[in-house]
C-alpha positions as CSV (number, residue, x, y, z in Angstrom):
1,M,0.3,-12.0,16.0
2,K,1.2,-8.3,16.6
3,L,1.1,-6.4,13.3
4,R,2.2,-2.8,12.5
5,S,-1.0,-0.7,13.0
6,D,-1.5,0.0,9.3
7,L,-1.0,-3.6,8.4
8,A,-3.6,-4.7,11.0
9,L,-6.1,-2.4,9.2
10,V,-5.2,-3.8,5.8
11,R,-5.6,-7.4,7.3
12,D,-9.1,-6.5,8.5
13,L,-10.1,-5.4,5.0
14,V,-9.2,-8.8,3.4
15,P,-12.2,-11.2,3.3
16,R,-11.6,-14.6,5.0
17,C,-10.3,-17.4,2.7
18,S,-9.3,-15.0,0.0
19,R,-6.5,-15.6,-2.5
20,V,-4.1,-12.7,-1.9
21,L,-1.3,-11.2,-3.9
22,D,0.8,-8.8,-1.8
23,L,2.9,-6.5,-4.0
24,G,6.0,-5.2,-2.2
25,C,5.4,-7.7,0.6
26,E,8.7,-6.9,2.4
27,N,9.4,-9.8,4.9
28,G,5.9,-11.4,4.5
29,E,4.5,-10.2,7.8
30,L,1.0,-9.3,6.4
31,L,0.7,-12.6,4.5
32,E,1.8,-14.6,7.5
33,A,-1.0,-13.0,9.5
34,L,-3.6,-13.5,6.8
35,F,-2.7,-17.2,6.5
36,A,-2.9,-17.7,10.3
37,E,-5.8,-15.5,11.2
38,R,-8.0,-15.3,8.1
39,Q,-7.4,-18.6,6.5
40,C,-6.2,-16.9,3.3
41,R,-3.7,-18.2,0.8
42,G,-1.5,-16.3,-1.6
43,T,1.8,-15.0,-2.8
44,G,4.1,-12.2,-2.0
45,V,6.1,-10.2,-4.5
46,E,9.3,-8.5,-3.5
47,I,12.4,-7.2,-5.2
48,D,14.7,-6.8,-2.2
49,P,16.7,-10.1,-1.8
50,D,17.0,-9.7,2.0
51,A,13.3,-9.2,2.3
52,V,12.6,-12.2,0.1
53,L,14.7,-14.3,2.4
54,G,12.8,-12.9,5.4
55,A,9.5,-13.9,3.8
56,I,10.7,-17.4,3.0
57,S,11.8,-17.8,6.6
58,R,8.2,-17.0,7.7
59,G,7.0,-19.7,5.3
60,V,5.4,-17.2,2.9
61,P,5.5,-18.1,-0.8
62,V,7.3,-15.2,-2.5
63,I,8.4,-14.3,-6.0
64,E,11.2,-12.0,-6.7
65,L,10.2,-9.7,-9.5
66,D,9.9,-6.0,-10.6
67,I,6.3,-4.7,-9.9
68,D,6.8,-2.0,-12.5
69,R,7.5,-4.4,-15.4
70,Q,6.6,-8.0,-14.6
71,L,3.0,-8.1,-13.4
72,N,2.0,-9.5,-16.8
73,Q,3.2,-12.8,-15.4
74,F,-0.1,-13.1,-13.4
75,G,-3.3,-14.2,-15.1
76,D,-6.5,-12.2,-15.2
77,K,-8.5,-12.5,-12.0
78,S,-6.1,-15.0,-10.6
79,Y,-6.4,-13.5,-7.1
80,D,-9.3,-12.2,-5.1
81,V,-7.3,-9.4,-3.4
82,V,-4.2,-7.5,-4.5
83,V,-2.4,-5.5,-1.8
84,L,0.0,-2.6,-2.4
85,S,0.9,-1.4,1.0
86,R,3.2,1.6,1.4
87,T,4.7,0.9,-2.0
88,I,2.9,3.0,-4.6
89,Q,5.2,6.0,-3.9
90,T,8.3,3.9,-4.6
91,I,7.4,2.6,-8.1
92,R,8.1,4.2,-11.4
93,R,4.7,3.5,-13.2
94,P,1.9,3.7,-10.6
95,E,-0.8,4.2,-13.2
96,S,0.2,1.0,-15.1
97,V,0.6,-0.9,-11.8
98,L,-2.9,0.0,-10.7
99,Q,-4.3,-1.1,-14.0
100,E,-2.5,-4.4,-13.8
101,M,-3.7,-4.9,-10.2
102,A,-7.4,-4.4,-11.4
103,R,-6.8,-7.0,-14.1
104,I,-5.3,-9.5,-11.6
105,G,-7.7,-9.2,-8.7
106,G,-11.2,-8.0,-7.8
107,L,-10.5,-6.1,-4.6
108,L,-7.5,-3.8,-4.5
109,I,-6.1,-2.5,-1.2
110,V,-3.7,0.4,-1.5
111,S,-2.1,2.3,1.3
112,V,-0.1,5.5,0.8
113,P,1.6,8.2,2.9
114,N,0.2,11.6,2.5
115,F,2.7,14.2,1.5
116,G,0.0,16.9,1.9
117,W,-0.2,16.5,5.7
118,W,0.1,20.0,7.3
119,G,3.3,19.1,9.1
120,H,5.0,18.2,5.8
121,R,3.8,21.5,4.3
122,L,5.2,23.4,7.3
123,R,8.6,21.7,6.9
124,L,8.6,22.7,3.3
125,L,7.8,26.3,4.3
126,R,10.9,26.1,6.6
127,G,13.0,25.0,3.7
128,R,13.2,21.3,4.8
129,M,12.0,18.1,3.1
130,P,9.1,16.3,4.7
131,M,9.9,13.7,7.4
132,S,7.6,11.8,9.8
133,K,6.9,8.2,11.1
134,E,5.3,7.6,7.7
135,L,8.2,9.2,5.8
136,P,11.3,8.4,8.0
137,Y,13.9,9.1,5.4
138,E,16.2,12.0,4.5
139,W,15.9,13.4,1.0
140,Y,19.1,11.7,-0.1
141,N,18.3,8.1,1.1
142,T,14.6,7.9,0.5
143,P,13.1,5.0,-1.6
144,N,10.2,7.3,-2.5
145,L,10.1,8.4,-6.1
146,R,6.6,9.8,-6.1
147,F,5.3,12.4,-3.7
148,T,1.5,12.5,-3.7
149,T,-1.3,13.9,-1.6
150,L,-4.5,12.1,-0.9
151,D,-6.4,14.4,-3.3
152,E,-3.9,13.5,-6.1
153,I,-3.9,9.8,-5.5
154,E,-7.7,9.8,-5.5
155,Q,-7.6,11.6,-8.9
156,L,-5.3,8.8,-10.2
157,F,-7.8,6.2,-9.0
158,V,-10.6,8.0,-11.0
159,K,-8.3,8.1,-14.1
160,C,-7.7,4.4,-13.7
161,R,-11.4,3.8,-13.4
162,L,-11.2,2.5,-9.9
163,T,-14.0,3.1,-7.4
164,I,-13.2,3.9,-3.8
165,E,-15.3,1.5,-1.6
166,R,-13.6,2.6,1.6
167,R,-11.0,5.1,2.8
168,I,-9.4,4.7,6.2
169,T,-7.3,7.7,7.3
170,L,-4.4,7.4,9.7
171,G,-2.7,10.0,11.9
172,I,0.9,10.8,11.6
173,H,1.8,8.0,14.1
174,G,-0.2,5.3,12.3
175,D,-3.3,5.6,14.5
176,R,-6.7,5.4,12.9
177,R,-8.4,8.9,12.6
178,H,-12.2,9.4,12.3
179,G,-14.1,12.4,11.0
180,L,-11.4,13.7,8.7
181,D,-13.4,13.5,5.4
182,A,-13.2,17.2,4.5
183,W,-9.8,17.8,6.0
184,A,-8.0,14.4,5.3
185,N,-5.6,15.9,2.7
186,W,-4.4,18.3,5.4
187,Q,-4.7,16.2,8.6
188,A,-4.1,12.6,7.7
189,G,-0.5,11.2,7.7
190,A,-1.6,8.3,5.5
191,A,-4.6,6.5,4.1
192,I,-5.7,3.0,3.2
193,Y,-8.0,2.5,0.3
194,A,-10.3,-0.4,-0.7
195,L,-10.9,-0.2,-4.5
196,R,-12.7,-2.0,-7.2
197,A,-12.7,-1.6,-11.0
198,A,-15.6,0.7,-12.1
């Protein structure tokens, strides 16, 4: 099954046979791959009714609820892995959502676009809002509510008492980038984090 490049990297971080909760699962593409290729089981969470129907058509169990307000419906440690892929920048209460994720599961996988990438900074200097493959929206139709850099998201992880086990940096076209540790905040288009509660 051919996955979007960042979702393939997320898939590879999920241990085989895990119970997975995918928050903001869109059409269920990631969970479908995890079920077929890694013998996982789990549930998707999505608020968009069309995406919910897309997930159902793939055979993915999905619940329609608001990530910002309704994660209390899941029990403590009821999942092994909780995924939040390209979603944290669209929610209203990211700190609360991260804390709920840590309560629900052991391993957290969070991917986020990097608004600090040098190309976005250059667009701002030219008086334009950032746009790229990772951020393909105009300022007036974007679902993004939060604009963060990798440095800032990592500070939020510390505040939420989450330990970064692994960070995978991506180029602006979604390709995996190596050797960006010191310059990731400038050169990475996005990052994927594997986290655990401290």
